[in-house]
N, C-alpha and C positions, 0 to 999 in steps of 0.2 A: 256703799249698799253694792252686793252683787246681785246678778241677774242670772233667771234661767227660764227655761221652756219646758214645758210639757204636753202631754197627751194621753189620750185614753184610747187611740187608734179607732175612733167609729169609723163605720161604712155605712154612712149614709147616702141614702138613694137619690139622685141627681133629679131636678124637679122638672126634666124635659123629657129624657129619655126613662127614666124610672129605674136605671140600673145602678149599682155601687162598685165600687172598685173591690176587687178580689182581694182577701188577706195578703196573697201573696204581693199585690201590686202596692199595698197600705204600708206593708213593711218594709219594701224598699225603698217607699217614699220616706218612712221615716227616718231609716238609716240616712238617707239622704240630706234630709235635714238636720239632723245630728252632726254630721260633717260639715254643713254650711256655717251653723252654730259654732262651733268649734274653731273655724277658722275665722269667725268674726268676732271672736273672744266673749262671748256667752259664757258663764260660767256651769250652769248646771242644766242636765237633762234629766226630765221624770218621767216614769212611763206606766200609768194606770193599770190596775189588774182588773179585768172582768170577763166574764164567763156566758155571755150571750152570743148570737149569731150574727150580731150587728156591731161586733169589736172583734178587733185581732188581735189584741193583746189579752190572751190570757195566761200567759207564760213571760211576762216582761223581761224576768232574770234572762232568758235563752238572749231576747234582743239586745239588751243590754252588753252582752257578753259579745255580741258580734260588734255594737258601737265600739267597746273598748277597744277594738283591733283597728278602726278606722278613724279613730281620735286620738288626740294628744293630752289634750288639757281639762276637758270636759269631765265634771264630776256626773257620776251617774246613780241613779237611784230611782225608786218606787215613788208614786203620787196617785194613790196609796198602795201599799200592801194591805192587803183584807186581813189583818192579822188573825181575828177572830177563826177565821177558817183556813188557816195554815198551822203547821207542823212546826213550831219555832226552831226546832236542832234541824231540821231541813232546809228550812230559810235560814238559819244562821250560815250553815256550810255553806249555800248558793252563794250568798254575798261574801264571804270569806272568800270562796274562790273568784269571783268575780273581781275582789279586790287585790287578789295576787296576781290575775290577767291584765288589769287595767293599771297595773302599777300604783296602786293605793288611790283608788277616784270612786271606792264604791261608797253608798248611804242608805239609810232604809228610813223612808217617812212611812210610818204605818198607821193604821187608821181601823175605825170599825167597819166603816161601808157604808155609803148612801145605796149601795146596791146590793140587795139580799139574795142572788140567787146562787152564790157560794154555798151557804148554808144548807139549803136540801143535798146540794149537790155532792157536797163531802160529807154528809151525814150529821150536822149540827142543828140545833133547835135554837130558832130566833128568841125564843124564851130566855136563852142564857145570852143575849146578844152583846150585853155590858159584862156579864161576870167572865164570860169567854176572853174577851179583849182584856180585861184586867188583868189576869192569871197568865195569858200569855204573854203579855207584856214584860211583866215581873219577870217571867221566863227566860225571854230573850234578853233583858240586860244582865242575868246571871249568867247565861253563854257567852255574852259579851266579854264578861268581866273575870270569868275562868275558865281555865283550859281544863280543868276535871271538874265536872258538873254531880253534885247531889241534890237533888230535888224530889220535893215530895208532892205529886200532882193530886188536883182534885177533880179537875176539870180537863188535866192535861197528864201524860205520863209519868212515872215514877221513877227517877234516874239514880242507880245506887254507885254514884263516883265512876263514872264513865270520862272518858277522854271526848273531848270536843274539838275538832281536827277537821280540814287543817286552820291555822289561825290565820286573820288577814294579816295584811302587809302593814296596813295602819296600827299604831300602838293600841288604839279604841275604834271599833267601826262605830262612825255616825248613827244615831237612831234618834229619828225625830218622830213627833206626836203631828198628825194631822188631826185637825179639829173642825167642825163646822159650825154649830151653834148653841152646843149644849154646856150649861157652865159647869157641872160636873167634870167635863172631858179637859177643860182648861184647867179646873183644880188639880186634877189629876197628874197633868204633866208639870204642873210647877211642883207638886208634891215630890215629883220624881227627880226632879232637877233635868227634865228633858227640854233640848229645844223644840220651838212650837212653829206648827205651819197651818195658818187659816186660810181656810176656803171660802172667797168672798163671793159671795151671789146676791150680794147688796153691797151699800156703801160703808166705808171703814166706820162710821160714826157707831153703828149698830154694834161693833166689837169692842169699841175703847175700854167698856168697863170689864168685858169678859177677860180683856189682856191684861188689865189693872188685876183682876180676881188672881190670873196666873203668875203674875209677878208677886204679888201679897203673897200669896199661898208657898210658894217657892223660898220668900226670905223666911216668913215662919218655920220653915222646916228647914233652916240652915243653909240654904242655897244662897249664892251671889245672883240675885235676881237681874242686878243690871249687867253681868256676863252672860246670860242666857240669851241665846239668838232667838229672834221672831219672824218668822218669814209669811208670806202672803201672798196668793195671787188668785188669777181669775181669768175668766174669759175675755180673749185680746185680739185686735187686729188695729193696725195702724198703715194708713197712707196718707200721701203727702197733702191731700186737703179732708177736711172734716165732712164734705159731701160725697168726696169720692169713696171714702171709707165707709158710710153708712150705707149708700146706694149698692157698692160692692158685696159688704157683709151681709146684709139683711137676709136674701134668700137661702144662703147657708147656716146661719146662725137660726133662721126660723125651720129650716129642715132638722137642725140639730134638737131643737126643742120639740120638735112634732115626731120626732123616731128614735131619740137616742137617750132621752133623759130616764131616769128612775119609772116616772110616770108620765110617758108622752102626752102631751097635750094636743086636742083637735085643731085648734089654731092659734098660732103665736103671731100677734099682730103688729102692724109696721108701729104703730103709737106706741105700745108697750116698750118697742126697740128703742125708740128715738128717746122716750122718758129714761130710760135705765142708763143711756149714753149720754146725757146730761151731766154736769158737777153736781158732785154727792152721790151718783148713782154709781154701781156695782160694777157696770160695764165698761172697760177699757177701750171703746172704739172712737177712732178721730183723727185727726192730726198728730204728727209729733208733739207740738206744743200742749194739746190738750189732754195727751196722754202722760205727758211730764207733770203737767199741774196735779192730776188725778195721782199720780204714784207720789209725789211730794204729799197730798193731803193724806194719803195712806201712811206715809211716814212719820207725819205728824200726828196722827190720831193714834198709831199703836206702836211707833218707835222701830220700825222694822229695820232690818239688814239685810234682807233679800226681796226680790221679787221676783214671781214666777209666772209667764204668760202662759197662758194655754191656748195654744195654737193649732189652726188648722182644720178650724170645726165645721162639721157638716158637710164635709167633701169638698172645703175652697181648695182650688186648683194649685199644684204645688207651687207655681212661678207665683202664684199672690203672698201663699205663707212665705216661701223664701223671701219675697221683698219685704214683708213685714217683719221678719227676722233682722234683715239687714239694717232696717229704721231703727229697731229697736237698740243694735248694736252702735250704729255709726252717730244716730242722732240723739235717741231718750237716754241711753247709758250714762255718755258724756256729761247732758244737760242734769241730770239728776244729782250725778256726784259733785258737778259744780256747785250748785243750789243747798248741799248739804254738808258741803266742805270737805268732800274727801279728796285725800292726795292724788295728783294725777298718776296715770300709771307712769313706772320708770322705763 
């Protein structure tokens, strides 16, 4: 299993001062965390796309390009690109360019988006929420596979045999589909034979049948279902002890839920936080051993080959986030891979 980190770059207000980081500070912090993750042996960095004043990442491709010049091995992608409100041609050009800059390390995770502010911002109708994604995903795959494109659009533009340039360094730019809990989304990813990334806001058992649907649909449409990667990830914080992890992280996690969710809540109680942190829950907060056990449970339920940790939520200080990444790299990754029988790094 390989391991990644991702962030939406939220700008949560401090519970005492009422102040949030500036976008400049947050982006500098993200680049610093990316460098640390690269040095620690983490495999992937994902940056989410949001278009609200409480997030710093409206243009993740720009930040990924900056990270590319500061890192060596870290694969670089979105988590997710809101493809429904993007121009697939421009998106492909940006990621092909990122791939060239980074030496072949770019990936796209495309999704419909739980946050919908980009629809009115870019002139799209949420009534076309799924149809836009479906057509634009098919168009993106045609762009990926063809240096010259002929395309008849319905909700997209029509392209009469035009060059698509530059081409990426990789022979084929990886395109994943990011999904929440909609069966049709899992089935679509399987039908297209695309890698799947599952956002876990609850325990993995809820998603077992949906991932089975994905693999079944892939096999029925002629794809090698066993060869298709499945990744999963969600909210994450690890500290040396369980109590330390919960006590440190709860105020920040509460701030995230009360300020930065698609529909912020008035109050996020400690009891709910503790329940979600228990075995079977979707929140990976605890000691390294507790987090190892949860990742192994996800792997057993879903057959995952990648785990992605959403880090630094709610204004968690840089030092705490950095320590959490270091524990992920030094204690959790090796323990998980020992348990699932992965070969040790050369």
